[in-house]
N, C-alpha and C positions, 0 to 999 in steps of 0.2 A: 504494500500500500504506500508506505513512505520511502521504501527502498533504503532501509537502514541496515548497515552491516554490524558485525559483532563489536567492532571498536566503538561505533557510535552508541550502541546500546550500553556498552560498559561505561562510557563517559556519562550518559544520561543516568545510569544507576548510581554512579559515584556522586554526581551532583545532587540527585534525589536523596541519597543517604546523608549528605552534608546539610541540605536545606531542611528536610523533613525530620531527620533523626532516625536512629535505628528502631525506636519504640513504635513509631507510627507508620513506618515504611511498609510493612505487610498489608496493613489496612488500606493505605493509599494505592498500592499495586492491585489489590482486589477491586477497589472502586474504579480504577482505570481499566482493568480487565472487563468489568461489567459494562462500563461505558462503551468500550470497543466492541464487545459482543452485541450490545443493543444497536450500535451504529451499523455493524455488518448485517444484522437481522433486518433493520429498516431498509438498508440498501438492497438486500436480496428481495424483500417484499416489494419494494418500488420497482425493481427490475422485472419481477414476475408480473406485476400488474401492468406494466407498460407492454410486455410481450403479449399478455392476454388481450389487451386492448388492440394491439396491432393485428393479432390473429382474427379478432372479431370484426375489425373494420376492413379486412382484406388486404392490408398493407403487405403481408408476407407473400401473397400471390403476386402483387405488383413487383415486389423485390425479386422474386424468382424470375419474372418476365424480364426485368432489367438485367439481371445476371445473364440470362440466356441471350439477350440482345447484345450485351457487351462482350460476350465470349462465344461467338457462334461455333468456333472450332470445338470447344469443349462440349457444347450441346450436340453437335453432329457426332462427335466421338461417343458420347453417352448413348445416343440412339443406335449407332452402329454396334456398340458393345451389347446393348440390350437385344438387338435383333440377332446377333451372333449367338448369344446365350440361349435365346428362344429356339433357334434352329438346332443348336447342339442338344438342347434338352429334348426337343421333339425327336431328333435322330436317335438319341439314347433310349427313348421310350419304345420306339417302333423297331429299332434295328435288332436283327438277330446276329448271332456271331457270324461275321463275314467269312464265307468259305473262299471267296475269290480274292486273290492277292491284290488285284486291281482296285477293288472296293476298299480293301484295307489301306492301300496306299492313298486313295482319295481322302479317306477319313483322317489319316495322319496329316495330310497336307492341309486339310481344313483346320485341324487343331493347331498346327504350326502358324497358319495365317492368323488365327484368332489370337495367338500369343504375340505375334508381331504387332498386330493392331493395338493390343493392350499395352505393349511396350512403347509404341509411338504415342499413345494417348498419355501415358505417364510422363513421357519426355516433354510433350507439349504442355502439360499442366505444370511441370516443374519449371519450364522455361517461362511460362506466363506468370508464375508466382513472384519471382524477383522483379519482373517488370512492373507488376501492380504495386509491389512494396516500394519500388523506387518512385513511382508516380505519387504515392501517398506522402513520401518525404519531401518531394518537390513542392507539393501543395502547401506544406507548412512553412517552407522557406520564404 
């Protein structure tokens, strides 16, 4: 939350020990702990309420549409992956053990092609992730 390291926490503890005193220090830390717990609970509740309101108003659907429009490659790859998985699942349900080596070779080629497409999709997503992260840092500057 505040990005405090061990040394900063140690300095805060020593200053609190000097200012508050050793007798009242545990009570003060308990009060601070309760306050932090309540603040986190309120933040979590607020976040949950905002997400629920966004879901009810349809903002999440609009957000999905914007994501799909901003990254058509990912959308196309997801559709291709889903289609490939559907075809593979259907083939596995209806296929008998192939007796013909040619059929077996085609099935293996299909599996390899699906693996290649999945690898390309992952590569495209990983290439897009740093670009979007860089875009976010440029906007802040």
